[in-house]
N, CA, C and O atoms as a GROMACS GRO file, in nm:
protein
  260
    1MET      N    1   3.902 -15.556  10.692
    1MET     CA    2   3.924 -15.527  10.845
    1MET      C    3   4.040 -15.551  10.850
    1MET      O    4   4.096 -15.442  10.844
    2TYR      N    5   4.099 -15.614  10.857
    2TYR     CA    6   4.244 -15.649  10.887
    2TYR      C    7   4.347 -15.541  10.801
    2TYR      O    8   4.450 -15.490  10.844
    3LYS      N    9   4.303 -15.527  10.704
    3LYS     CA   10   4.381 -15.420  10.608
    3LYS      C   11   4.402 -15.304  10.665
    3LYS      O   12   4.514 -15.254  10.664
    4GLU      N   13   4.281 -15.235  10.733
    4GLU     CA   14   4.294 -15.119  10.813
    4GLU      C   15   4.328 -15.104  10.932
    4GLU      O   16   4.349 -15.000  10.995
    5ILE      N   17   4.335 -15.254  10.977
    5ILE     CA   18   4.403 -15.229  11.108
    5ILE      C   19   4.563 -15.228  11.100
    5ILE      O   20   4.632 -15.150  11.165
    6LEU      N   21   4.607 -15.315  11.023
    6LEU     CA   22   4.734 -15.324  10.976
    6LEU      C   23   4.817 -15.197  10.939
    6LEU      O   24   4.933 -15.168  10.967
    7GLN      N   25   4.717 -15.123  10.862
    7GLN     CA   26   4.758 -14.997  10.786
    7GLN      C   27   4.754 -14.859  10.895
    7GLN      O   28   4.776 -14.745  10.856
    8SER      N   29   4.727 -14.890  11.013
    8SER     CA   30   4.710 -14.811  11.114
    8SER      C   31   4.858 -14.848  11.216
    8SER      O   32   4.908 -14.767  11.294
    9ILE      N   33   4.885 -14.926  11.203
    9ILE     CA   34   5.004 -14.964  11.273
    9ILE      C   35   5.145 -14.878  11.217
    9ILE      O   36   5.181 -14.889  11.100
   10ASP      N   37   5.199 -14.815  11.290
   10ASP     CA   38   5.341 -14.734  11.254
   10ASP      C   39   5.429 -14.810  11.205
   10ASP      O   40   5.451 -14.915  11.266
   11ASN      N   41   5.506 -14.783  11.083
   11ASN     CA   42   5.639 -14.875  11.062
   11ASN      C   43   5.579 -15.025  11.047
   11ASN      O   44   5.643 -15.118  11.094
   12ILE      N   45   5.481 -15.044  10.994
   12ILE     CA   46   5.447 -15.192  10.970
   12ILE      C   47   5.541 -15.255  10.853
   12ILE      O   48   5.586 -15.370  10.861
   13GLN      N   49   5.563 -15.177  10.755
   13GLN     CA   50   5.645 -15.218  10.638
   13GLN      C   51   5.793 -15.253  10.672
   13GLN      O   52   5.867 -15.301  10.586
   14VAL      N   53   5.830 -15.231  10.790
   14VAL     CA   54   5.972 -15.292  10.825
   14VAL      C   55   5.986 -15.418  10.863
   14VAL      O   56   6.086 -15.484  10.834
   15TRP      N   57   5.864 -15.473  10.946
   15TRP     CA   58   5.847 -15.625  10.977
   15TRP      C   59   5.894 -15.710  10.878
   15TRP      O   60   5.984 -15.791  10.900
   16PRO      N   61   5.830 -15.696  10.753
   16PRO     CA   62   5.839 -15.802  10.646
   16PRO      C   63   6.026 -15.786  10.615
   16PRO      O   64   6.093 -15.890  10.613
   17VAL      N   65   6.072 -15.696  10.600
   17VAL     CA   66   6.205 -15.693  10.575
   17VAL      C   67   6.264 -15.766  10.675
   17VAL      O   68   6.328 -15.864  10.638
   18ILE      N   69   6.258 -15.739  10.814
   18ILE     CA   70   6.334 -15.751  10.929
   18ILE      C   71   6.317 -15.920  10.929
   18ILE      O   72   6.420 -15.983  10.952
   19SER      N   73   6.206 -15.989  10.907
   19SER     CA   74   6.178 -16.128  10.896
   19SER      C   75   6.246 -16.199  10.776
   19SER      O   76   6.293 -16.312  10.792
   20PHE      N   77   6.255 -16.134  10.652
   20PHE     CA   78   6.331 -16.180  10.574
   20PHE      C   79   6.482 -16.178  10.598
   20PHE      O   80   6.551 -16.273  10.562
   21VAL      N   81   6.532 -16.076  10.654
   21VAL     CA   82   6.692 -16.087  10.690
   21VAL      C   83   6.709 -16.194  10.759
   21VAL      O   84   6.781 -16.290  10.730
   22ILE      N   85   6.624 -16.177  10.878
   22ILE     CA   86   6.657 -16.290  10.959
   22ILE      C   87   6.655 -16.437  10.899
   22ILE      O   88   6.741 -16.512  10.943
   23PHE      N   89   6.582 -16.478  10.820
   23PHE     CA   90   6.568 -16.607  10.752
   23PHE      C   91   6.679 -16.599  10.652
   23PHE      O   92   6.729 -16.709  10.627
   24PHE      N   93   6.738 -16.485  10.581
   24PHE     CA   94   6.840 -16.537  10.517
   24PHE      C   95   6.974 -16.530  10.580
   24PHE      O   96   7.077 -16.574  10.528
   25LEU      N   97   6.967 -16.470  10.697
   25LEU     CA   98   7.094 -16.468  10.759
   25LEU      C   99   7.126 -16.604  10.809
   25LEU      O  100   7.241 -16.646  10.815
   26PHE      N  101   6.986 -16.694  10.858
   26PHE     CA  102   6.976 -16.810  10.900
   26PHE      C  103   7.019 -16.902  10.825
   26PHE      O  104   7.094 -16.991  10.866
   27PHE      N  105   6.970 -16.894  10.681
   27PHE     CA  106   7.004 -16.981  10.579
   27PHE      C  107   7.147 -16.972  10.533
   27PHE      O  108   7.202 -17.061  10.467
   28LEU      N  109   7.213 -16.847  10.576
   28LEU     CA  110   7.368 -16.845  10.516
   28LEU      C  111   7.438 -16.880  10.608
   28LEU      O  112   7.558 -16.891  10.581
   29LEU      N  113   7.394 -16.910  10.752
   29LEU     CA  114   7.486 -16.962  10.847
   29LEU      C  115   7.447 -17.092  10.835
   29LEU      O  116   7.531 -17.175  10.870
   30LEU      N  117   7.342 -17.133  10.794
   30LEU     CA  118   7.337 -17.297  10.786
   30LEU      C  119   7.428 -17.331  10.666
   30LEU      O  120   7.484 -17.439  10.685
   31LEU      N  121   7.455 -17.281  10.566
   31LEU     CA  122   7.486 -17.306  10.448
   31LEU      C  123   7.658 -17.318  10.491
   31LEU      O  124   7.728 -17.414  10.460
   32TRP      N  125   7.711 -17.181  10.578
   32TRP     CA  126   7.850 -17.202  10.583
   32TRP      C  127   7.853 -17.311  10.670
   32TRP      O  128   7.961 -17.367  10.654
   33TRP      N  129   7.779 -17.372  10.761
   33TRP     CA  130   7.810 -17.473  10.863
   33TRP      C  131   7.840 -17.609  10.780
   33TRP      O  132   7.925 -17.697  10.791
   34THR      N  133   7.747 -17.588  10.704
   34THR     CA  134   7.755 -17.707  10.617
   34THR      C  135   7.875 -17.747  10.514
   34THR      O  136   7.881 -17.862  10.472
   35PHE      N  137   7.943 -17.676  10.485
   35PHE     CA  138   8.072 -17.688  10.397
   35PHE      C  139   8.177 -17.647  10.517
   35PHE      O  140   8.292 -17.678  10.487
   36THR      N  141   8.167 -17.599  10.618
   36THR     CA  142   8.270 -17.632  10.690
   36THR      C  143   8.271 -17.751  10.821
   36THR      O  144   8.366 -17.763  10.899
   37ALA      N  145   8.167 -17.819  10.826
   37ALA     CA  146   8.172 -17.911  10.903
   37ALA      C  147   8.260 -17.994  10.891
   37ALA      O  148   8.310 -18.011  10.779
   38ASP      N  149   8.307 -18.075  11.010
   38ASP     CA  150   8.376 -18.214  11.000
   38ASP      C  151   8.349 -18.306  10.915
   38ASP      O  152   8.226 -18.309  10.914
   39ARG      N  153   8.381 -18.371  10.854
   39ARG     CA  154   8.336 -18.492  10.791
   39ARG      C  155   8.331 -18.624  10.859
   39ARG      O  156   8.247 -18.710  10.834
   40LYS      N  157   8.428 -18.634  10.948
   40LYS     CA  158   8.379 -18.711  11.032
   40LYS      C  159   8.276 -18.719  11.114
   40LYS      O  160   8.207 -18.819  11.132
   41PHE      N  161   8.263 -18.600  11.172
   41PHE     CA  162   8.104 -18.561  11.247
   41PHE      C  163   8.008 -18.608  11.166
   41PHE      O  164   7.940 -18.705  11.198
   42ILE      N  165   7.992 -18.538  11.044
   42ILE     CA  166   7.887 -18.605  10.906
   42ILE      C  167   7.878 -18.721  10.906
   42ILE      O  168   7.764 -18.767  10.917
   43THR      N  169   7.989 -18.808  10.896
   43THR     CA  170   7.955 -18.957  10.886
   43THR      C  171   7.900 -19.023  10.975
   43THR      O  172   7.812 -19.105  10.948
   44HIS      N  173   7.953 -18.990  11.132
   44HIS     CA  174   7.946 -19.050  11.239
   44HIS      C  175   7.769 -19.026  11.277
   44HIS      O  176   7.693 -19.109  11.328
   45MET      N  177   7.741 -18.904  11.241
   45MET     CA  178   7.593 -18.823  11.293
   45MET      C  179   7.512 -18.923  11.155
   45MET      O  180   7.412 -18.976  11.204
   46SER      N  181   7.522 -18.946  11.062
   46SER     CA  182   7.468 -19.014  10.935
   46SER      C  183   7.460 -19.177  10.962
   46SER      O  184   7.372 -19.248  10.915
   47GLN      N  185   7.561 -19.218  11.040
   47GLN     CA  186   7.546 -19.362  11.068
   47GLN      C  187   7.464 -19.390  11.202
   47GLN      O  188   7.419 -19.499  11.237
   48LEU      N  189   7.455 -19.292  11.256
   48LEU     CA  190   7.385 -19.355  11.432
   48LEU      C  191   7.263 -19.441  11.394
   48LEU      O  192   7.241 -19.551  11.445
   49PRO      N  193   7.176 -19.376  11.288
   49PRO     CA  194   7.017 -19.475  11.294
   49PRO      C  195   7.036 -19.592  11.255
   49PRO      O  196   6.954 -19.681  11.277
   50LEU      N  197   7.148 -19.612  11.190
   50LEU     CA  198   7.176 -19.774  11.130
   50LEU      C  199   7.254 -19.848  11.237
   50LEU      O  200   7.250 -19.970  11.220
   51ASP      N  201   7.321 -19.810  11.337
   51ASP     CA  202   7.385 -19.876  11.450
   51ASP      C  203   7.290 -19.943  11.550
   51ASP      O  204   7.244 -19.878  11.643
   52ASP      N  205   7.258 -20.078  11.531
   52ASP     CA  206   7.198 -20.183  11.607
   52ASP      C  207   7.254 -20.195  11.736
   52ASP      O  208   7.179 -20.202  11.834
   53ASP      N  209   7.401 -20.200  11.752
   53ASP     CA  210   7.448 -20.256  11.828
   53ASP      C  211   7.499 -20.179  11.959
   53ASP      O  212   7.542 -20.224  12.066
   54LYS      N  213   7.481 -20.060  11.919
   54LYS     CA  214   7.522 -19.918  12.019
   54LYS      C  215   7.379 -19.850  12.050
   54LYS      O  216   7.312 -19.805  11.958
   55LEU      N  217   7.340 -19.845  12.170
   55LEU     CA  218   7.217 -19.795  12.207
   55LEU      C  219   7.258 -19.646  12.292
   55LEU      O  220   7.324 -19.637  12.396
   56SER      N  221   7.201 -19.544  12.215
   56SER     CA  222   7.217 -19.410  12.249
   56SER      C  223   7.131 -19.385  12.394
   56SER      O  224   7.158 -19.292  12.470
   57VAL      N  225   7.042 -19.468  12.415
   57VAL     CA  226   6.969 -19.437  12.540
   57VAL      C  227   6.995 -19.559  12.631
   57VAL      O  228   6.970 -19.676  12.603
   58GLN      N  229   7.046 -19.514  12.740
   58GLN     CA  230   7.035 -19.629  12.835
   58GLN      C  231   6.894 -19.680  12.909
   58GLN      O  232   6.805 -19.597  12.926
   59PRO      N  233   6.883 -19.768  12.936
   59PRO     CA  234   6.733 -19.789  13.011
   59PRO      C  235   6.756 -19.765  13.132
   59PRO      O  236   6.865 -19.777  13.187
   60THR      N  237   6.624 -19.720  13.196
   60THR     CA  238   6.634 -19.716  13.333
   60THR      C  239   6.584 -19.804  13.394
   60THR      O  240   6.495 -19.881  13.360
   61LYS      N  241   6.667 -19.792  13.538
   61LYS     CA  242   6.621 -19.917  13.625
   61LYS      C  243   6.497 -19.845  13.726
   61LYS      O  244   6.478 -19.737  13.782
   62THR      N  245   6.426 -19.982  13.709
   62THR     CA  246   6.291 -19.947  13.780
   62THR      C  247   6.281 -19.988  13.933
   62THR      O  248   6.331 -20.101  13.938
   63THR      N  249   6.249 -19.957  14.034
   63THR     CA  250   6.217 -20.015  14.131
   63THR      C  251   6.083 -20.030  14.165
   63THR      O  252   5.996 -19.962  14.110
   64SER      N  253   6.053 -20.133  14.271
   64SER     CA  254   5.921 -20.146  14.300
   64SER      C  255   5.901 -20.099  14.440
   64SER      O  256   6.009 -20.106  14.499
   65LEU      N  257   5.807 -20.056  14.515
   65LEU     CA  258   5.796 -20.022  14.628
   65LEU      C  259   5.736 -20.126  14.709
   65LEU      O  260   5.718 -20.108  14.830
   0.00000   0.00000   0.00000
């Protein structure tokens, strides 16, 4: 059933190619960013989960009515 429906759509064969190109470009962009990223930034971000003395989220002040 689905095969007949999909075959009836014009230019259906182009969509897998488009999705592959988008994925491949995203992968290349991520790979490029990985090799060109600042080492200080990478080190800082990798140490954030281990920092207990620095809170990244400030507690909110609650008021009673």
